[in-house]
N, C-alpha and C positions, 0 to 999 in steps of 0.2 A: 755474351762473349766479351764485349768491351769492359763490362763491369767486373768480370772475373779477372781479366788481365790487370785492371787497375788495382783490384783488391790484393792480388798476389804481389804486384810490384810494391804496394804499400807494406805488405808483410815482410818482403825481402829488405826493404829500406829500414824497417824497424829492427829486423834481425841484425843488420849490419851495424846499426847504432848500438844495440845491446852487446853485440860481439865485442865492440871496441871498449865497452864500459865494464863488463863483468869479468869474473875470475876465469882461470884456465878450464875448470870443469864445465862452467857455463859456456865457455867458448867452444868446447868440443861438442856439446849438445846442439848449440846453434849451427855448427858446421853440418851435423847430421840432418838437422831439420831443413837446412838450405838445400842439401843434396836431394832429400826426399821430394821437396817441392819442385825442384828442377826436373827430376826424373818422372814424377807421377802426376804433376799438376795438369799437364795438357790433356792426359787421358782420363782425368777425374778419378784416379785410383786412390783408395784410402791410404793414408800415411801409416807405415809400419815402424813405429817408434816405441822403444822401451826406456825405462829409467828417465821418465820425464820429470824435470825439477818442478816442484809444486808451484813455483812462481810463474811457470809457463803453461800450466795445464789448461787454463782458460783460453789462452791463445791457440793452443793446439786443437782444442775442441771446436773453436770457431772456424779454424781452417778446414778441419774434417767436415764440418757441416756444409761449408760452401762447396767443397769438392764433391760431396755425395748428392747434393740437391741442385747442382747446375747441370743441365742436360748436355750430353756429349754432342758436339757438332758433327753429326754423322755424314759420311760421304756416299752412302748408298740410298737409293730410292726403295722404300719398303715394298711398294706394290709390284714393281717389275724386277727388282734385284739388280738393275743397272746402276752405274754411278749416277749421282745427282749432279747439279751444277757445281757444288763445292768439290765433289770428287773429280769431276772432269777438269776443273781449273787446276786442281792440285796435281793431277797426273800430267796435264799438258805443260804446266810450269816446269816440271822436272825434265821435260824434253826440249825446253827452249834453248836456242831460238828455232822456230819452225819456219824454214825458208823454202819449203817445197810441200807439195801435196794439196789436197782440197778439203775444205771445211764445209760441211753440208748441214743446214738447219731445216728440219722437216716439221710441217704442221699438218695434223689431221683435219682436213677441211670440214667445217660445221660439225665437229665432234659433239658439241653441246646438244645438238638435236638428237643424237643417239641417247644421251642421258635423259633428255626430255621424253623421248618416245618409249624407251625400254627400261629406264631406271639406272641408278648409279652402279649397282652391282653388275649389270650387263655391260655398262661402259668400262668398268674396271677390268672385266674379262677381256674386252677388246684391246685395251692397252697392254695387258699381259701377253696376249697372243701376238700383238704387233711387235713387242719387245723380243719375243721368241723368234719371230721371223727375221728381225735384224741380226740376231745371233747366228742364224743359219744361212745368211747370204753367202753365195759363192765368192763374191768379192768382199773379203772381210775388212772392216775398218780397223785401224790400229786402236782407236778409242771410240767409245760411244757413251751416250748418257741420255737420261730423261731430264730435260731442263725445267719443265713445269707441266701443267695439266696435260696438254696434248702436243707438246713440242719435244722433238728428239734431235740430238746433235751427233753427227758422225765426223770423225777425222780419218781420212785416207792418206797414207804417207806417199802415195803416188798421185800424179795429176790425172784427174778424170775430165774428159771433155764433155760437151753437152750431150752427145750421142750416148756415151756411157752412163751419164746421169739419168737420161730418159729411160734407158733399159732398166736401171735400178728402180726408178719410179714405177715403171710398169710392173715389175716383179713384186714390189711391195704393195701395189694396189689390187692384187688378186683378192677376190672375195673371201671372207671368213665365214665359218659356220659356228654359231653360238646358240646353244639350246635348240638345235635343229632349225635355226633361223639364218638364212643367208644374209650377210652384211657386207655391202660394198663400201669401200673407202676411197676417197680422193685425197691426194696429197698435194700440198704446196711446198715447194723446195727452193730455198735460196742458198747460194754457194759462193765461197770465196776461194780464188786461186791464190795460194799463199806465196808462190814464187814472185808474183807481182805486188801482193798486198799484205805481206806479213807485217806483224807489229806485236805489241805486248798482248797478253791473253785477253784482257778486257776490251781492247780495241778490236781484236779479231772477232770476238763474240758480238760486239756492236755492229760490225760490218756484216756479219751473217744475218743479224736482225734486219738491217737495211736491205739486204738482198731478198730476204723473205717478204718484206713489204713490197718490193718491186714485183715479186712472183705473184702476189695476190691480184695484180692487174694484168698479168701475162696470160695469153690464151692457153699456153701449155702449163701454166702454173709452175714454171721453172725459170729462174732468173739469176744472173751472176751479179755480184757486187761490182759497182763501177765507181771510179774516182769521184764523179760528180755527186754521188749519193751523200757524201759527207757535206758538200756545200748545201744540198737540199735540206739535210737534217738541221744544219745550223740555221738556215732560214726559217724552218718550221719552229725550232725552239725560240728563235727571236720573236716570231709572230705570237706564239703562245705567251711568252713572258711580257709582251707589249700589250696584250689584250686588256688586262685590268686597268692599266693606265689609260688606254684608249677610251674605255667606257667612262672613266672618271673625268676625262678632259674633252669629251665630246668630239673625238676624232671620227667616230662612227656617225653616220647620218642616214636618213631614209629617203628613198625615191618611191614614187607611186606610179604603177602602170595600170591604166584604165582598161576595163573590159567593155566591149560593145555588145549591147543587146540586139540580137537579130530579129526580135519580135517588135520591140517598141522603138528601136533606134536610140542612139545616144548611150551614155554611160550611167550605170546605176551602182557600180562597185569598182574599187581600185585595189590593187595588191601592193602592200608595203614590202619593199625590198631593201636589204641593208647594204650599205656601201661603207668602205673604210679608206680614208685618205691618210696613209701613214706618213709621218714627217720625214722618215728616211727611205722607206721602200716605195713611196708613192701609192697609187691606187691598188689595193689588194682585192682580188676577186672573192666574192662570198663562196664560190666553189672551192676556194683554197682555205679560207680561214674558218668557215663553219664546221667542216669535218675536224679541224684541229681543235676547235673549241669543244666539240663533242668528245674527242679523244682525251682532252685535258680536264674534262669534268666541269667546264665553265659555260656550257651551252645554256644552263638555266639563267645565268647572269645576262647573257645576250638576249634570250627570249623575254626576260623581265624588262630589260631596257627597251626592247622594241615595242612591247605592249604599252609601256608608260608613254613612249614617244607618240604612238598612234592615238592614244586617248587624249593626250594634251593637244594634238593637232585637231582632233575631233571637236574638242571644246572651242577652239578658235574658229573652225569652219562653221560650226552650228551657230555661233554668235554672229557670223556673217551671212547666215541663211543658206549655207552649202550643206546639203543633207545627202551624203553618199556613205555607203558601207565600205569599211576598210578591212581587208583580209591580212592576217598575220600568219606566217609559217611557223609550225611547231615541229620539234624534233622527237625522236624516239624517247629520249629521257623525259621530255615534257609530258608526253602522253602516258608515261608509266607512273607519273606522280599522282598519288591518290588525292592530293589536295589541289589539283589543277583547277577544278570548277570553283572551289572556295577562293583561290587566289584571283581568278578572273572576276568573280563576283565582287570581291573586296576592291579591286581596281576600278571597276565600273562605279561602285558606290562612292569611291573617293573622288571621282570626277563628276558625280551626279549625272551619269549617262545611262541610257537604256541599253539592253543587250543588242538591240537592232543596229547599233552603230558598228558592230564588230562581226567579222567572220574569221574562222580559224581553218587553215589548210594543213592537212597531214598527208604524208605519202602513203601509198598502198602498203609498202614494205613496213612502214612504221606501225600501221594498224596490225599487221600480221605478227609483229614481234611479241605482242601481248594483247590478243584480241579481246579477251574478257575485260581487262582494265580499260582498254581504249573504248569499248562499247559503253561501259559504265560512265566514263567521262563524257562521251558524246551526248548521251541521254541527258545528263545534268546540264551541259552547256546549252543544248537546244531548249531546255525548259526555261532558261534565262532569256531566250530570244536570240542567242548567238547562233549564227549560221555555221555549219561545218561542211567542208569540202574535202573530197579525196583527191589529192594531187597525183600527177603521173599515173593516172588510171591506165591499166593494161600493161604496165612495165613491171609490176610487182609479182608476188607469188600466191595471191589469194585465189581461192576456188570459188566457183559460182554459188556453192552451198553457203559460203560465208557472206558473199556479197549481197545475197537476197535479204539477209537479216540485218545488215548494217544500217543504223538509224541516221545516216548522213543526209544532207540536202542536195549536194552537188558532186559531180565528178568532173575532173579536168583531164581531158585526153592529151597525152604527151605529144610534143611536136614530132617525135620519132615516127608516128603513124602517118605523117604527111610526106615522108620520103617517097618519091616516085608516084604520088597520087594523081598528078595531072597526066601521066603517060601510061600507067599500069592499071588495068581493070581490076586485077587482084587486090592492089593497094586500096582502090576505091571501095571494093566489096568489104574489105576488112574494116575500113572506117565507117561505112554505112551500118554494118553489123554491130560495131562497138557503140555507135550512137543510139541505135534502136534498142540494143540490149539494156544500156544504162537507163534510157527513158522508160522502158517497160518495167524496170525495177524501181521506178519512182524517182529517179535522180534528174535534176537539172544538168544539162551538159554544156561544158565550155571546152573549146578546142584551142590549144596554145600554139604559138609559133606561126600565126597566119601572116603572110608577107605580101599578099597581092589581092586585088579585087576579084580576080577570077576564082581564086581559092575561097574567098569569102562567099561568093555566090554559090559555089559548089556545096559548101558546108551548110549553107542555109537551106538548100534544096534537100540535103540529106537529113535535115531535122535538128541540127545543132541549135542550141538556145543562145549561146554567146561565143564570141571569139576574143582572143587576146594575142597581141603581137605588134610588130613594127608597122603593119599596114594601118591599123587604127590609131595607135599611139605608143610611143616608146616610153620607158620609165622617165619620170621627170620630178624635179623638186616641187615642194608644196606651192611655192610662189608661182612657179611656171604653170602649174596646173590651174591655179586661180585665174591666171591671165588667159587661159585657153578654154574657159568654161563653155563659151558659145559653140565653138567647133566640136567640143566633146558632147554637147547636148545635155549639159548639166544646168538646170535652171535654179537660180537663187530663190529661196522662199522668204517671204516677208517675216 
C-alpha cells in the first residue's frame, strides 16, 4: 500500500511538471490522466483513456500495470463475511468521536486445540457459526468485526454493565453442533467503557487488548479496561526493550537454591534461578520478566545466557573440588527447538564438561505443548548424561497414559500441594498418593516449598527423595554457597 501511494504520488508530480512544460493538447491529456488517477487509483480500477499521445503511452501502461497487480486492501473477512480490522477501523473512524457505549473484544479460548483435534476445516466452520451467532444476538452491536484468527470485536452504542456482558457471554458460549459433533466454547472478553476511556481508534483498540489480557487471569474470563493498564503496559514494554541490553551488560545474574537429599543427607544438586537488578526499576521478579521474554520471542537468548553462566560456574567449582549438579529451567520454546540437544552438547564440549554436571527442568504444561518433540529431546539429553526433571508436577494437564511413557528422571511436586497438609488428612492423602505414583512410575521425587522441620519429617515418611525450600536453604549467590558448603553437606574433592 505504501509503495503504491509513493508510486502514484511520483506519477502526479511528474504529470504536474509535464503539464507545465508541454503544449495545450498535452495539457488537456495530462488533466484527464490526473482525474482518472484520482478517481480510480484507490480502488485499483483500470484507467479508461483514449487518444493517448505516443510520448505518454509507456507511462500509461506502467500505471495500468501497477493498478491491476496491486491487491485491493479489502475491508471484509473472507471466511465469516464480517468486516475485518481495516473495515472496522474505517467504519468507526467515520463515527468518531465515540464518547459513549461499550467496546468488547472476544477471544475463543484455546481455539487452536479445535484445529489440532478436528482439523482446520472444522475450525473454520466453528468460526463461521460463531460469526452467525453474533449477527443473531438479541442485543445487536452497532459494529462488529473479526480482528484476527480467533478474536472478534463488538461495538455497542449503549453502555453495557458487567451483568449484561455476562449474559451475552453465556449466550455466545452455548454449544455448537458441527458434523454431528457437539463443540463447547469458552470465551474470554475484555471491554472498554467509552464514556470514561474514549480516545482515537488505535488507542481504543489497544485498550480493548489490555482488557482482554486482564480477562485471561480473571475467574469469569471477563474484565474491564482500567486506567492502570496503560501504566502496566508501559512497564512491560520498557522491560522487554531493556532485556537485550541487560544480557549484554550483565544486569542479570544467577542465584542457586540447594536441594536436600532425604536419604543421604546434604546437598547433591542446586537449581539455578535468574535474577535481574535493573538500573531504573530495581529488582525485577523472574515471574514478571520471563513471561515477557517468552512473549517477545527472546526467551532463547535468556536460556542460552543462563546455560553459559551455569557451565562457566561449573568450570570454576570443579577446579575447586566442588562437584554438584546444577539444574537450569527451560521454556516451551526451548523444548520445541529441534536442535536443543545439539546446542547443549556443543556448550558442554566448549567447556570440556560431562553431561553429569547439568540438569534441565521443564514444566508439565511445557511437555504437553508438544509431547513428541519434548520426548525426543529428553531421550537425547539423557543419553549425554544430562538429568531431566518435570517441574510443577501435578499442576499441568498431562494424563497418566502420557506420564508412564515420559523418559524423565525426576518430578518436582509443586508447593501448592503443601497447602493445609499439616491440618487436613485429605491434603496428606493427596501428597502421599502423588509421591507414591511418581515413584512407581520410576521417577525420583522432590517436593518444593518446604518451610519447616515438621514438614520435612512428614515428607520423608511419605517417601519423598528430596526437599527444596527455605527450611534447608534459600537461593544464594555462588560465593555465598561456597562459604556454606559444610552446613549444606557438600564435600570438596581433591
